[in-house]
TIRO-2110 file (N, C-alpha, C; in Angstrom, 1 decimal):
// TIRO-2110
108.4, -14.1, -19.0, N, 1, A
109.0, -15.5, -19.0, CA, 1, A
109.7, -15.8, -20.3, C, 1, A
110.9, -16.3, -20.3, N, 2, A
111.6, -16.5, -21.5, CA, 2, A
111.3, -17.9, -22.1, C, 2, A
111.9, -18.2, -23.2, N, 3, A
111.6, -19.4, -23.9, CA, 3, A
112.1, -20.6, -23.1, C, 3, A
113.2, -20.5, -22.5, N, 4, A
113.7, -21.7, -21.7, CA, 4, A
112.8, -22.0, -20.5, C, 4, A
112.2, -21.0, -19.9, N, 5, A
111.3, -21.3, -18.8, CA, 5, A
110.0, -21.9, -19.3, C, 5, A
109.6, -21.4, -20.5, N, 6, A
108.4, -22.0, -21.1, CA, 6, A
108.6, -23.5, -21.4, C, 6, A
109.8, -23.8, -22.0, N, 7, A
110.1, -25.2, -22.3, CA, 7, A
110.1, -26.0, -21.0, C, 7, A
110.6, -25.5, -19.9, N, 8, A
110.7, -26.2, -18.6, CA, 8, A
109.2, -26.4, -18.1, C, 8, A
108.4, -25.4, -18.2, N, 9, A
107.0, -25.6, -17.8, CA, 9, A
106.3, -26.6, -18.6, C, 9, A
106.6, -26.6, -19.9, N, 10, A
106.0, -27.6, -20.8, CA, 10, A
106.4, -29.0, -20.4, C, 10, A
107.7, -29.2, -20.3, N, 11, A
108.3, -30.5, -19.9, CA, 11, A
107.8, -31.1, -18.6, C, 11, A
107.6, -30.2, -17.6, N, 12, A
107.2, -30.6, -16.3, CA, 12, A
105.7, -30.9, -16.2, C, 12, A
104.9, -30.3, -17.1, N, 13, A
103.4, -30.3, -17.0, CA, 13, A
102.6, -30.9, -18.1, C, 13, A
103.3, -31.1, -19.3, N, 14, A
102.5, -31.6, -20.5, CA, 14, A
101.9, -32.9, -20.2, C, 14, A
102.5, -33.8, -19.5, N, 15, A
101.9, -35.1, -19.3, CA, 15, A
100.7, -35.1, -18.4, C, 15, A
100.7, -34.3, -17.4, N, 16, A
99.6, -34.1, -16.5, CA, 16, A
98.4, -33.5, -17.2, C, 16, A
98.7, -32.4, -18.0, N, 17, A
97.6, -31.8, -18.8, CA, 17, A
97.0, -32.7, -19.8, C, 17, A
97.9, -33.5, -20.5, N, 18, A
97.4, -34.4, -21.5, CA, 18, A
96.5, -35.5, -20.8, C, 18, A
96.9, -36.0, -19.7, N, 19, A
96.1, -37.1, -19.0, CA, 19, A
94.8, -36.5, -18.5, C, 19, A
94.8, -35.3, -18.0, N, 20, A
93.6, -34.6, -17.6, CA, 20, A
92.6, -34.5, -18.8, C, 20, A
93.1, -34.0, -19.9, N, 21, A
92.3, -33.8, -21.1, CA, 21, A
91.8, -35.1, -21.7, C, 21, A
92.7, -36.2, -21.6, N, 22, A
92.3, -37.5, -22.1, CA, 22, A
91.1, -38.0, -21.2, C, 22, A
91.2, -37.7, -19.9, N, 23, A
90.1, -38.1, -19.0, CA, 23, A
88.8, -37.4, -19.4, C, 23, A
88.9, -36.1, -19.8, N, 24, A
87.7, -35.4, -20.1, CA, 24, A
87.1, -35.8, -21.5, C, 24, A
88.1, -36.0, -22.5, N, 25, A
87.6, -36.1, -23.9, CA, 25, A
87.4, -37.6, -24.3, C, 25, A
88.2, -38.5, -23.7, N, 26, A
88.2, -39.9, -24.1, CA, 26, A
88.6, -40.0, -25.6, C, 26, A
89.4, -39.1, -26.0, N, 27, A
89.9, -39.1, -27.4, CA, 27, A
91.4, -38.7, -27.4, C, 27, A
92.2, -39.6, -27.8, N, 28, A
93.7, -39.4, -27.8, CA, 28, A
94.0, -38.2, -28.7, C, 28, A
93.5, -38.1, -29.9, N, 29, A
93.9, -37.1, -30.8, CA, 29, A
93.4, -35.7, -30.3, C, 29, A
92.2, -35.6, -29.8, N, 30, A
91.6, -34.4, -29.3, CA, 30, A
92.4, -33.9, -28.1, C, 30, A
92.7, -34.9, -27.2, N, 31, A
93.5, -34.6, -26.0, CA, 31, A
94.9, -34.0, -26.4, C, 31, A
95.5, -34.6, -27.4, N, 32, A
96.8, -34.1, -27.8, CA, 32, A
96.6, -32.6, -28.4, C, 32, A
95.6, -32.5, -29.2, N, 33, A
95.4, -31.2, -29.8, CA, 33, A
95.1, -30.1, -28.8, C, 33, A
94.3, -30.4, -27.8, N, 34, A
93.9, -29.5, -26.7, CA, 34, A
95.1, -29.2, -25.8, C, 34, A
96.0, -30.2, -25.6, N, 35, A
97.2, -30.0, -24.8, CA, 35, A
98.1, -29.0, -25.5, C, 35, A
98.2, -29.1, -26.8, N, 36, A
99.1, -28.1, -27.5, CA, 36, A
98.4, -26.7, -27.4, C, 36, A
97.1, -26.7, -27.6, N, 37, A
96.4, -25.4, -27.5, CA, 37, A
96.5, -24.8, -26.1, C, 37, A
96.5, -25.6, -25.1, N, 38, A
96.6, -25.2, -23.7, CA, 38, A
97.9, -24.4, -23.5, C, 38, A
99.0, -25.0, -24.0, N, 39, A
100.3, -24.4, -23.8, CA, 39, A
100.5, -23.2, -24.7, C, 39, A
99.8, -23.2, -25.8, N, 40, A
99.9, -22.0, -26.7, CA, 40, A
99.2, -20.8, -26.0, C, 40, A
98.0, -21.1, -25.4, N, 41, A
97.2, -20.1, -24.7, CA, 41, A
98.0, -19.6, -23.5, C, 41, A
98.6, -20.6, -22.8, N, 42, A
99.4, -20.2, -21.6, CA, 42, A
100.5, -19.3, -21.9, C, 42, A
101.2, -19.6, -23.0, N, 43, A
102.4, -18.8, -23.4, CA, 43, A
101.9, -17.4, -23.8, C, 43, A
100.7, -17.3, -24.4, N, 44, A
100.2, -16.0, -24.8, CA, 44, A
99.7, -15.2, -23.5, C, 44, A
99.2, -15.9, -22.5, N, 45, A
98.7, -15.3, -21.4, CA, 45, A
99.4, -15.4, -20.1, C, 45, A
100.7, -15.7, -20.2, N, 46, A
101.5, -16.0, -19.0, CA, 46, A
101.6, -14.8, -18.1, C, 46, A
101.4, -13.6, -18.6, N, 47, A
101.3, -12.4, -17.8, CA, 47, A
100.1, -12.4, -16.9, C, 47, A
99.1, -13.2, -17.2, N, 48, A
97.9, -13.3, -16.3, CA, 48, A
98.1, -14.3, -15.2, C, 48, A
99.1, -15.1, -15.2, N, 49, A
99.4, -16.0, -14.1, CA, 49, A
99.8, -15.3, -12.9, C, 49, A
99.0, -15.3, -11.8, N, 50, A
99.2, -14.6, -10.6, CA, 50, A
100.1, -15.3, -9.6, C, 50, A
100.3, -16.6, -9.8, N, 51, A
101.2, -17.3, -8.9, CA, 51, A
100.5, -17.7, -7.6, C, 51, A
99.2, -17.6, -7.5, N, 52, A
98.5, -18.0, -6.3, CA, 52, A
98.0, -19.4, -6.2, C, 52, A
98.5, -20.2, -7.2, N, 53, A
98.3, -21.6, -7.3, CA, 53, A
99.4, -22.2, -8.1, C, 53, A
99.5, -23.6, -8.1, N, 54, A
100.6, -24.2, -8.9, CA, 54, A
100.3, -23.9, -10.3, C, 54, A
101.4, -23.9, -11.1, N, 55, A
101.2, -23.6, -12.5, CA, 55, A
100.4, -24.8, -13.2, C, 55, A
100.6, -26.0, -12.7, N, 56, A
99.8, -27.1, -13.2, CA, 56, A
98.3, -26.9, -13.1, C, 56, A
97.9, -26.4, -11.9, N, 57, A
96.5, -26.1, -11.7, CA, 57, A
96.0, -25.0, -12.7, C, 57, A
96.8, -24.0, -12.9, N, 58, A
96.4, -22.9, -13.8, CA, 58, A
96.3, -23.5, -15.2, C, 58, A
97.3, -24.4, -15.6, N, 59, A
97.2, -25.0, -17.0, CA, 59, A
96.0, -25.9, -17.1, C, 59, A
95.6, -26.6, -16.1, N, 60, A
94.4, -27.5, -16.2, CA, 60, A
93.2, -26.7, -16.3, C, 60, A
93.2, -25.5, -15.7, N, 61, A
92.0, -24.6, -15.8, CA, 61, A
91.9, -24.1, -17.2, C, 61, A
93.0, -23.8, -17.8, N, 62, A
93.0, -23.4, -19.2, CA, 62, A
92.5, -24.6, -20.1, C, 62, A
93.0, -25.7, -19.8, N, 63, A
92.6, -26.9, -20.6, CA, 63, A
91.1, -27.2, -20.4, C, 63, A
90.6, -27.0, -19.2, N, 64, A
89.1, -27.3, -19.0, CA, 64, A
88.3, -26.3, -19.8, C, 64, A
88.7, -25.0, -19.8, N, 65, A
88.0, -24.0, -20.6, CA, 65, A
88.0, -24.3, -22.1, C, 65, A
89.2, -24.8, -22.6, N, 66, A
89.3, -25.1, -24.0, CA, 66, A
88.4, -26.3, -24.3, C, 66, A
88.3, -27.3, -23.4, N, 67, A
87.4, -28.4, -23.6, CA, 67, A
86.0, -28.0, -23.6, C, 67, A
85.6, -27.1, -22.7, N, 68, A
84.2, -26.6, -22.7, CA, 68, A
83.9, -25.9, -24.0, C, 68, A
84.9, -25.1, -24.5, N, 69, A
84.7, -24.4, -25.8, CA, 69, A
84.6, -25.4, -26.9, C, 69, A
85.3, -26.5, -26.9, N, 70, A
85.2, -27.6, -27.9, CA, 70, A
83.9, -28.2, -27.8, C, 70, A
83.3, -28.5, -26.6, N, 71, A
82.0, -29.1, -26.5, CA, 71, A
80.9, -28.2, -27.1, C, 71, A
81.1, -26.9, -27.0, N, 72, A
80.1, -26.0, -27.6, CA, 72, A
80.1, -26.1, -29.2, C, 72, A
81.3, -26.4, -29.7, N, 73, A
81.5, -26.5, -31.2, CA, 73, A
80.9, -27.8, -31.7, C, 73, A
81.1, -28.9, -31.0, N, 74, A
80.8, -30.2, -31.5, CA, 74, A
79.7, -30.8, -30.6, C, 74, A
79.1, -31.9, -31.2, N, 75, A
78.2, -32.7, -30.4, CA, 75, A
78.9, -34.0, -30.1, C, 75, A
78.9, -34.3, -28.8, N, 76, A
79.6, -35.5, -28.3, CA, 76, A
78.7, -36.5, -27.8, C, 76, A
79.1, -37.7, -27.8, N, 77, A
78.4, -38.9, -27.3, CA, 77, A
78.3, -38.7, -25.8, C, 77, A
77.1, -39.0, -25.1, N, 78, A
77.0, -38.9, -23.7, CA, 78, A
78.0, -39.9, -23.0, C, 78, A
78.5, -39.5, -21.8, N, 79, A
79.4, -40.3, -21.1, CA, 79, A
78.9, -41.8, -20.9, C, 79, A
77.6, -41.9, -20.6, N, 80, A
77.1, -43.3, -20.3, CA, 80, A
77.1, -44.2, -21.6, C, 80, A
77.3, -43.6, -22.7, N, 81, A
77.3, -44.4, -24.0, CA, 81, A
78.7, -44.8, -24.4, C, 81, A
79.7, -44.2, -23.7, N, 82, A
81.1, -44.5, -24.1, CA, 82, A
81.5, -45.8, -23.5, C, 82, A
82.1, -46.7, -24.3, N, 83, A
82.6, -48.0, -23.9, CA, 83, A
83.9, -47.8, -23.2, C, 83, A
84.1, -48.4, -22.1, N, 84, A
85.3, -48.4, -21.3, CA, 84, A
86.3, -49.4, -21.8, C, 84, A
87.6, -49.0, -22.0, N, 85, A
88.6, -50.0, -22.4, CA, 85, A
88.8, -51.0, -21.3, C, 85, A
89.0, -52.3, -21.6, N, 86, A
89.1, -53.3, -20.6, CA, 86, A
90.6, -53.6, -20.2, C, 86, A
91.5, -53.0, -20.9, N, 87, A
92.9, -53.2, -20.5, CA, 87, A
93.4, -52.4, -19.4, C, 87, A
94.3, -52.8, -18.6, N, 88, A
94.9, -52.1, -17.5, CA, 88, A
93.9, -51.6, -16.4, C, 88, A
92.9, -52.3, -16.1, N, 89, A
91.9, -51.9, -15.1, CA, 89, A
92.4, -52.4, -13.8, C, 89, A
92.5, -51.4, -12.8, N, 90, A
92.8, -51.8, -11.5, CA, 90, A
91.6, -52.3, -10.7, C, 90, A
91.8, -52.9, -9.5, N, 91, A
90.7, -53.5, -8.8, CA, 91, A
89.6, -52.5, -8.4, C, 91, A
89.9, -51.3, -8.0, N, 92, A
88.9, -50.4, -7.6, CA, 92, A
88.0, -50.0, -8.8, C, 92, A
88.7, -49.8, -9.9, N, 93, A
88.0, -49.4, -11.1, CA, 93, A
87.2, -50.6, -11.6, C, 93, A
87.7, -51.8, -11.5, N, 94, A
87.0, -53.0, -12.0, CA, 94, A
85.7, -53.1, -11.2, C, 94, A
85.8, -53.0, -9.9, N, 95, A
84.6, -53.1, -9.1, CA, 95, A
83.5, -52.1, -9.4, C, 95, A
83.9, -50.8, -9.5, N, 96, A
83.0, -49.8, -9.7, CA, 96, A
82.4, -49.8, -11.1, C, 96, A
83.3, -50.2, -12.1, N, 97, A
82.8, -50.2, -13.5, CA, 97, A
82.0, -51.4, -13.8, C, 97, A
82.0, -52.4, -12.9, N, 98, A
81.2, -53.6, -13.1, CA, 98, A
79.7, -53.3, -12.8, C, 98, A
79.5, -52.2, -12.0, N, 99, A
78.2, -51.7, -11.7, CA, 99, A
77.5, -51.3, -13.0, C, 99, A
76.3, -51.3, -13.1, N, 100, A
75.5, -50.8, -14.2, CA, 100, A
76.0, -49.3, -14.4, C, 100, A
76.4, -49.0, -15.6, N, 101, A
77.0, -47.7, -15.9, CA, 101, A
76.0, -46.5, -15.5, C, 101, A
74.8, -46.7, -15.9, N, 102, A
73.8, -45.7, -15.5, CA, 102, A
73.7, -45.5, -14.0, C, 102, A
73.7, -46.6, -13.3, N, 103, A
73.6, -46.6, -11.8, CA, 103, A
74.8, -45.9, -11.3, C, 103, A
76.0, -46.3, -11.8, N, 104, A
77.3, -45.7, -11.3, CA, 104, A
77.3, -44.2, -11.5, C, 104, A
76.9, -43.7, -12.7, N, 105, A
76.9, -42.3, -13.0, CA, 105, A
75.8, -41.5, -12.1, C, 105, A
74.7, -42.2, -11.9, N, 106, A
73.7, -41.6, -11.0, CA, 106, A
74.3, -41.4, -9.6, C, 106, A
74.9, -42.5, -9.1, N, 107, A
75.5, -42.4, -7.8, CA, 107, A
76.7, -41.4, -7.7, C, 107, A
77.4, -41.3, -8.8, N, 108, A
78.5, -40.4, -8.9, CA, 108, A
78.0, -38.9, -8.7, C, 108, A
76.9, -38.7, -9.3, N, 109, A
76.3, -37.3, -9.3, CA, 109, A
75.7, -37.0, -7.9, C, 109, A
75.6, -37.9, -7.0, N, 110, A
75.2, -37.6, -5.7, CA, 110, A
76.3, -37.1, -4.8, C, 110, A
77.5, -37.2, -5.3, N, 111, A
78.7, -36.8, -4.5, CA, 111, A
78.9, -35.3, -4.6, C, 111, A
79.6, -34.7, -3.6, N, 112, A
79.9, -33.3, -3.7, CA, 112, A
80.9, -33.1, -4.9, C, 112, A
81.0, -31.9, -5.4, N, 113, A
81.8, -31.6, -6.6, CA, 113, A
83.2, -32.1, -6.5, C, 113, A
83.9, -31.9, -5.4, N, 114, A
85.3, -32.3, -5.3, CA, 114, A
85.4, -33.8, -5.4, C, 114, A
84.5, -34.5, -4.6, N, 115, A
84.6, -36.0, -4.6, CA, 115, A
84.2, -36.5, -6.0, C, 115, A
83.3, -35.9, -6.7, N, 116, A
82.8, -36.4, -8.0, CA, 116, A
84.0, -36.3, -9.0, C, 116, A
84.7, -35.1, -8.9, N, 117, A
85.8, -34.9, -9.9, CA, 117, A
87.0, -35.9, -9.6, C, 117, A
87.3, -36.1, -8.3, N, 118, A
88.4, -37.0, -7.9, CA, 118, A
88.1, -38.4, -8.4, C, 118, A
86.9, -38.9, -8.1, N, 119, A
86.5, -40.3, -8.5, CA, 119, A
86.5, -40.4, -10.0, C, 119, A
86.0, -39.4, -10.7, N, 120, A
85.9, -39.4, -12.1, CA, 120, A
87.3, -39.4, -12.7, C, 120, A
88.2, -38.6, -12.2, N, 121, A
89.6, -38.5, -12.7, CA, 121, A
90.3, -39.9, -12.5, C, 121, A
90.0, -40.5, -11.3, N, 122, A
90.7, -41.7, -11.0, CA, 122, A
90.2, -42.9, -11.9, C, 122, A
88.9, -42.9, -12.1, N, 123, A
88.3, -44.0, -12.8, CA, 123, A
88.5, -43.9, -14.3, C, 123, A
88.1, -42.8, -14.8, N, 124, A
88.2, -42.6, -16.3, CA, 124, A
89.5, -42.1, -16.8, C, 124, A
90.2, -41.4, -16.0, N, 125, A
91.5, -40.9, -16.5, CA, 125, A
92.7, -41.7, -16.0, C, 125, A
92.4, -42.6, -15.1, N, 126, A
93.4, -43.5, -14.5, CA, 126, A
94.7, -42.7, -14.1, C, 126, A
94.4, -41.5, -13.5, N, 127, A
95.4, -40.6, -13.0, CA, 127, A
95.8, -41.1, -11.6, C, 127, A
97.1, -40.9, -11.2, N, 128, A
97.6, -41.2, -9.9, CA, 128, A
97.0, -40.2, -8.9, C, 128, A
97.0, -40.5, -7.6, N, 129, A
96.5, -39.6, -6.6, CA, 129, A
97.4, -38.3, -6.6, C, 129, A
98.7, -38.5, -6.8, N, 130, A
99.6, -37.3, -6.9, CA, 130, A
99.2, -36.4, -8.0, C, 130, A
98.9, -37.0, -9.2, N, 131, A
98.5, -36.1, -10.3, CA, 131, A
97.1, -35.5, -10.1, C, 131, A
96.2, -36.2, -9.5, N, 132, A
94.9, -35.6, -9.1, CA, 132, A
95.0, -34.5, -8.1, C, 132, A
95.9, -34.7, -7.1, N, 133, A
96.1, -33.7, -6.2, CA, 133, A
96.7, -32.4, -6.8, C, 133, A
97.6, -32.6, -7.7, N, 134, A
98.2, -31.5, -8.5, CA, 134, A
97.1, -30.7, -9.3, C, 134, A
96.3, -31.5, -10.0, N, 135, A
95.3, -30.9, -10.8, CA, 135, A
94.3, -30.1, -10.0, C, 135, A
94.0, -30.6, -8.8, N, 136, A
93.0, -30.0, -7.9, CA, 136, A
93.6, -28.9, -7.0, C, 136, A
94.9, -28.8, -7.0, N, 137, A
95.6, -27.8, -6.2, CA, 137, A
95.6, -28.3, -4.7, C, 137, A
95.6, -29.6, -4.5, N, 138, A
95.6, -30.2, -3.2, CA, 138, A
96.8, -31.2, -3.1, C, 138, A
96.8, -31.9, -1.9, N, 139, A
97.9, -32.9, -1.7, CA, 139, A
97.5, -34.2, -2.3, C, 139, A
98.5, -35.1, -2.4, N, 140, A
98.2, -36.5, -2.8, CA, 140, A
97.3, -37.2, -1.8, C, 140, A
97.6, -36.9, -0.5, N, 141, A
96.8, -37.5, 0.6, CA, 141, A
95.4, -37.1, 0.5, C, 141, A
95.2, -35.8, 0.3, N, 142, A
93.8, -35.3, 0.1, CA, 142, A
93.0, -36.0, -1.0, C, 142, A
93.7, -36.3, -2.1, N, 143, A
93.1, -37.0, -3.2, CA, 143, A
92.8, -38.4, -2.8, C, 143, A
93.7, -39.1, -2.1, N, 144, A
93.4, -40.4, -1.6, CA, 144, A
92.2, -40.5, -0.7, C, 144, A
92.2, -39.6, 0.2, N, 145, A
91.1, -39.6, 1.2, CA, 145, A
89.7, -39.3, 0.5, C, 145, A
89.8, -38.3, -0.3, N, 146, A
88.5, -37.9, -1.0, CA, 146, A
88.0, -39.0, -1.9, C, 146, A
88.9, -39.7, -2.6, N, 147, A
88.5, -40.8, -3.5, CA, 147, A
87.9, -41.9, -2.6, C, 147, A
88.6, -42.3, -1.5, N, 148, A
88.1, -43.3, -0.6, CA, 148, A
86.7, -43.0, -0.1, C, 148, A
86.5, -41.8, 0.4, N, 149, A
85.2, -41.4, 0.9, CA, 149, A
84.2, -41.4, -0.2, C, 149, A
84.5, -40.9, -1.4, N, 150, A
83.6, -41.0, -2.5, CA, 150, A
83.2, -42.4, -2.9, C, 150, A
84.2, -43.3, -2.9, N, 151, A
84.0, -44.7, -3.3, CA, 151, A
83.1, -45.3, -2.2, C, 151, A
83.3, -45.0, -1.0, N, 152, A
82.4, -45.6, 0.1, CA, 152, A
81.0, -45.1, -0.1, C, 152, A
80.8, -43.8, -0.4, N, 153, A
79.4, -43.3, -0.6, CA, 153, A
78.7, -44.0, -1.8, C, 153, A
79.5, -44.3, -2.8, N, 154, A
79.0, -45.0, -4.0, CA, 154, A
78.6, -46.4, -3.6, C, 154, A
79.4, -47.1, -2.9, N, 155, A
79.1, -48.5, -2.5, CA, 155, A
77.9, -48.5, -1.6, C, 155, A
77.8, -47.6, -0.7, N, 156, A
76.7, -47.5, 0.2, CA, 156, A
75.4, -47.2, -0.6, C, 156, A
75.5, -46.3, -1.5, N, 157, A
74.3, -46.0, -2.4, CA, 157, A
73.9, -47.2, -3.2, C, 157, A
74.9, -48.0, -3.7, N, 158, A
74.6, -49.2, -4.5, CA, 158, A
73.9, -50.2, -3.6, C, 158, A
74.4, -50.4, -2.4, N, 159, A
73.7, -51.3, -1.4, CA, 159, A
72.3, -51.0, -1.1, C, 159, A
72.1, -49.7, -1.0, N, 160, A
70.7, -49.2, -0.6, CA, 160, A
69.8, -49.5, -1.8, C, 160, A
70.3, -49.2, -3.0, N, 161, A
69.4, -49.4, -4.2, CA, 161, A
69.3, -50.8, -4.7, C, 161, A
70.4, -51.6, -4.4, N, 162, A
70.4, -52.9, -5.0, CA, 162, A
70.2, -54.0, -4.0, C, 162, A
END
């Protein structure tokens, strides 16, 4: 892959990778740093890309591995201790985040892996369904349906417990 193609891949995918990492890290600077490292690693290992998934999915997998590596190096605050920003909250997020955070995360962990990741990306990363679908290697519609079903399970779980 030549330099022009790498620039094109970067221009088309940097925003999605950054948003994904921001969702994971909750840290603007670390997300930026890991985004750059993701593309550096991708450029070094482009020969390993088999083409059996979208390049954005491959990049997000690299980003996730880098994040896990970073977690091993540092000690981070648990998710339930992180304060959520109050600006730009949409209705679905506002409803779910008004739940007790511990209760919300307990209910979130009762979901299957795919639903858990979609709900988490939507609520904490504020990613669009299209972006979530790209990250997960699925369609926008799949992300919408998965989020809706996960949200319904959380609401039912809340009603049972509360």
